[in-house]
C-alpha positions as CSV (number, residue, x, y, z in Angstrom):
1,X,-14.8,6.9,-49.7
2,X,-16.5,4.6,-52.2
3,X,-17.3,0.9,-51.9
4,X,-16.2,-1.5,-54.6
5,X,-18.8,-1.8,-57.3
6,X,-21.5,0.3,-55.4
7,X,-24.2,-0.6,-58.0
8,X,-24.1,-4.2,-56.7
9,X,-25.0,-3.2,-53.1
10,X,-28.5,-3.2,-51.8
11,X,-27.5,-1.4,-48.6
12,X,-25.6,1.9,-48.4
13,X,-24.3,4.0,-45.5
14,X,-23.6,7.7,-46.4
15,X,-22.0,10.0,-43.9
16,X,-22.1,13.7,-44.8
17,X,-20.8,16.9,-43.4
18,X,-18.2,19.6,-43.7
19,X,-14.8,18.4,-42.6
20,X,-13.6,22.0,-42.2
21,X,-16.2,22.8,-39.6
22,X,-15.0,20.6,-36.8
23,X,-18.0,18.5,-35.5
24,X,-19.9,18.9,-38.8
25,X,-17.5,16.2,-40.0
26,X,-19.2,13.6,-37.8
27,X,-20.8,11.8,-40.8
28,X,-17.6,11.1,-42.7
29,X,-15.8,10.2,-39.5
30,X,-18.5,7.6,-38.7
31,X,-18.2,6.1,-42.2
32,X,-14.5,5.8,-41.8
33,X,-14.9,4.0,-38.5
34,X,-17.5,1.7,-40.0
35,X,-15.2,0.9,-42.9
36,X,-12.5,-0.1,-40.4
37,X,-14.8,-2.2,-38.3
38,X,-16.8,-4.0,-41.1
39,X,-14.0,-4.3,-43.6
40,X,-14.6,-5.1,-47.3
41,X,-16.9,-7.7,-48.8
42,X,-19.9,-7.0,-46.6
43,X,-22.2,-6.1,-49.4
44,X,-22.7,-2.6,-47.9
45,X,-21.6,0.4,-49.9
46,X,-20.0,3.2,-47.9
47,X,-19.7,6.8,-49.0
48,X,-18.6,10.1,-47.4
49,X,-19.9,13.4,-48.9
50,X,-20.0,17.1,-48.2
51,X,-23.8,17.1,-48.5
52,X,-26.8,15.2,-49.8
53,X,-27.0,15.9,-53.5
54,X,-29.8,15.1,-56.0
55,X,-27.1,13.6,-58.3
56,X,-26.9,10.6,-55.9
57,X,-30.4,9.5,-56.9
58,X,-29.2,7.7,-60.0
59,X,-26.6,5.7,-58.0
60,X,-29.1,4.8,-55.4
61,X,-31.7,3.5,-57.8
62,X,-32.7,0.0,-56.5
63,X,-31.1,0.3,-53.1
64,X,-33.1,-1.4,-50.4
65,X,-31.7,0.2,-47.2
66,X,-30.0,3.6,-46.9
67,X,-28.5,4.8,-43.6
68,X,-27.6,8.5,-43.5
69,X,-25.2,9.9,-40.8
70,X,-25.1,13.6,-40.0
71,X,-24.2,15.9,-37.2
72,X,-26.8,17.9,-35.4
73,X,-26.6,20.9,-33.1
74,X,-29.7,19.6,-31.3
75,X,-29.0,18.3,-27.8
76,X,-29.7,14.5,-27.7
77,X,-30.1,12.5,-24.6
78,X,-27.6,9.8,-25.6
79,X,-25.8,11.9,-28.2
80,X,-27.2,9.7,-31.0
81,X,-30.7,9.4,-32.4
82,X,-32.1,7.0,-35.1
83,X,-35.0,8.4,-37.1
84,X,-36.9,6.5,-39.8
85,X,-37.3,8.7,-42.8
86,X,-40.5,8.9,-44.8
87,X,-40.5,10.3,-48.4
88,X,-41.7,13.9,-48.7
89,X,-42.9,14.9,-52.2
90,X,-42.2,18.7,-51.6
91,X,-39.3,19.2,-54.0
92,X,-39.2,23.0,-53.6
93,X,-36.3,22.9,-51.0
94,X,-33.9,21.7,-53.9
95,X,-32.5,25.2,-54.1
96,X,-31.2,25.1,-50.5
97,X,-27.5,24.2,-49.9
98,X,-28.5,20.6,-49.3
99,X,-31.5,18.2,-49.4
100,X,-33.3,17.2,-46.3
101,X,-33.3,13.4,-46.0
102,X,-37.1,13.2,-46.4
103,X,-37.0,15.3,-49.6
104,X,-34.2,13.1,-50.9
105,X,-36.3,10.0,-50.2
106,X,-39.2,11.7,-52.0
107,X,-36.9,12.4,-55.0
108,X,-36.0,8.7,-55.2
109,X,-39.7,7.7,-55.0
110,X,-40.7,10.3,-57.7
111,X,-37.9,9.2,-60.1
112,X,-38.0,5.5,-59.6
113,X,-41.3,4.7,-57.9
114,X,-39.3,3.2,-55.1
115,X,-37.8,4.7,-51.9
116,X,-35.4,2.6,-49.8
117,X,-36.0,1.9,-46.2
118,X,-34.1,5.0,-44.9
119,X,-32.7,5.9,-41.5
120,X,-31.1,9.1,-40.4
121,X,-28.6,8.6,-37.6
122,X,-28.1,12.1,-36.0
123,X,-25.0,12.6,-33.8
124,X,-24.8,15.5,-31.5
125,X,-21.9,17.9,-32.2
126,X,-20.7,20.7,-30.0
127,X,-18.1,22.7,-32.0
128,X,-19.0,23.8,-35.5
129,X,-16.4,26.5,-35.8
130,X,-13.7,26.5,-38.5
131,X,-11.1,23.8,-38.1
132,X,-10.5,20.1,-38.7
133,X,-11.1,17.2,-36.4
134,X,-13.9,16.4,-34.0
135,X,-14.1,17.7,-30.5
136,X,-13.5,15.0,-27.9
137,X,-17.2,14.9,-26.9
138,X,-18.3,14.6,-30.6
139,X,-15.7,11.9,-31.2
140,X,-17.1,9.8,-28.3
141,X,-20.7,10.2,-29.7
142,X,-19.5,9.4,-33.2
143,X,-17.9,6.2,-32.0
144,X,-21.1,5.2,-30.2
145,X,-23.0,5.8,-33.5
146,X,-20.5,3.8,-35.4
147,X,-20.8,0.9,-33.0
148,X,-24.6,1.0,-33.2
149,X,-24.6,1.1,-37.0
150,X,-22.1,-1.8,-37.2
151,X,-24.3,-3.9,-34.8
152,X,-27.4,-3.0,-36.9
153,X,-25.6,-4.1,-40.1
154,X,-24.4,-7.3,-38.6
155,X,-27.9,-8.1,-37.3
156,X,-29.8,-7.0,-40.4
157,X,-27.6,-7.8,-43.4
158,X,-24.4,-9.7,-42.7
159,X,-25.6,-12.4,-40.4
160,X,-28.7,-13.0,-42.5
161,X,-26.7,-13.2,-45.7
162,X,-24.3,-15.7,-44.1
163,X,-27.3,-17.7,-42.9
164,X,-28.8,-17.9,-46.4
165,X,-25.4,-18.9,-47.9
166,X,-25.0,-21.6,-45.3
167,X,-28.6,-22.8,-45.9
168,X,-27.9,-23.0,-49.6
169,X,-24.6,-24.7,-49.3
170,X,-25.6,-27.6,-47.1
171,X,-28.9,-28.5,-48.7
172,X,-31.5,-30.3,-46.8
173,X,-32.0,-34.1,-46.4
């Protein structure tokens, strides 16, 4: 899933995971739900991927806010955890099967002298066996994460953008 003209967006949401390993597909599932809930024209780019890849760095040059969504095997009290990601300059893990979010942020900072404000939304999964579709428990947690992300976007981006449009349209007297 790709948003229209992603280079024009200052906020991105990327959900990643393996759709053929049941609950590992939580990230793409959440992005699909967010797309349905937010609709188009929000100024937020949405993308589903198998894994974080260094190739994304070029597309994300200049992005101000990046929200990553991924499944975790770690037990979480509410099933969902938000973590603010700080750039890590250790680029040696690039040979692994995917980049850790902090290393990805460090790559952006190294290449462009800028790293977006980055959040990792971890969603607890239960079944990572071969197969498609989320377990019922993971689906409930993924829907909770989707709702939280939509509320965050409404509060942080969409409502503020509408306020600035309305402020500019009416002028002051």
